[in-house]
C-alpha positions in Angstrom: -5.4 -23.4 6.4 -7.2 -20.1 6.6 -8.9 -18.8 3.5 -7.4 -15.5 2.3 -9.9 -12.6 2.1 -10.3 -11.1 -1.4 -10.2 -7.4 -1.5 -12.8 -5.8 -3.7 -11.8 -3.1 -6.3 -13.7 -0.5 -4.2 -11.8 -1.4 -1.0 -8.5 -1.2 -3.0 -9.4 2.4 -4.0 -10.5 3.3 -0.5 -7.2 2.0 1.0 -5.2 3.9 -1.6 -7.1 7.1 -0.9 -6.7 6.6 2.8 -2.9 6.1 2.3 -2.6 9.3 0.3 -4.6 11.2 2.9 -2.3 9.9 5.6 0.8 10.9 3.6 -0.3 14.5 3.2 -1.5 14.9 6.8 -5.3 14.9 6.3 -5.7 11.7 8.3 -4.0 10.6 11.6 -2.3 7.2 12.0 -5.1 5.7 14.2 -7.8 6.5 11.6 -5.6 5.0 8.8 -5.0 1.8 10.8 -8.7 1.5 11.5 -9.6 1.7 7.8 -6.9 -0.7 6.9 -7.9 -3.2 9.5 -11.6 -3.0 8.4 -10.7 -3.8 4.8 -7.8 -6.1 5.1 -8.4 -7.8 8.4 -5.9 -8.6 11.1 -3.3 -9.9 8.6 -2.9 -6.4 7.2 -1.1 -5.5 4.0 1.2 -8.1 2.5 4.9 -7.8 3.2 6.5 -6.8 -0.1 9.9 -5.3 -1.0 9.7 -1.6 -1.8 10.1 -0.6 -5.4 13.0 1.6 -6.2 14.3 3.3 -9.3 17.8 2.1 -8.8 19.3 -0.9 -10.5 22.8 -2.3 -10.4 24.7 -0.8 -13.3 23.5 1.8 -15.7 19.9 2.5 -16.6 18.7 1.2 -19.9 17.6 4.6 -21.2 20.5 6.6 -19.7 22.6 8.6 -22.1 26.3 8.7 -21.7 
């Protein structure tokens, strides 16, 4: 069983910054992938479900 690489707080911030730069167009896809690969390794980012603001039914703080 392979040991999972722990990501340092600095690497987490670098990845977040690179992601933001990619979103606004300051960084191309290849550069972003290179940074991600360098910090997370070949496994990449974990597969997680996207977070959405929608829930089934009404929102808890919605006024009717």
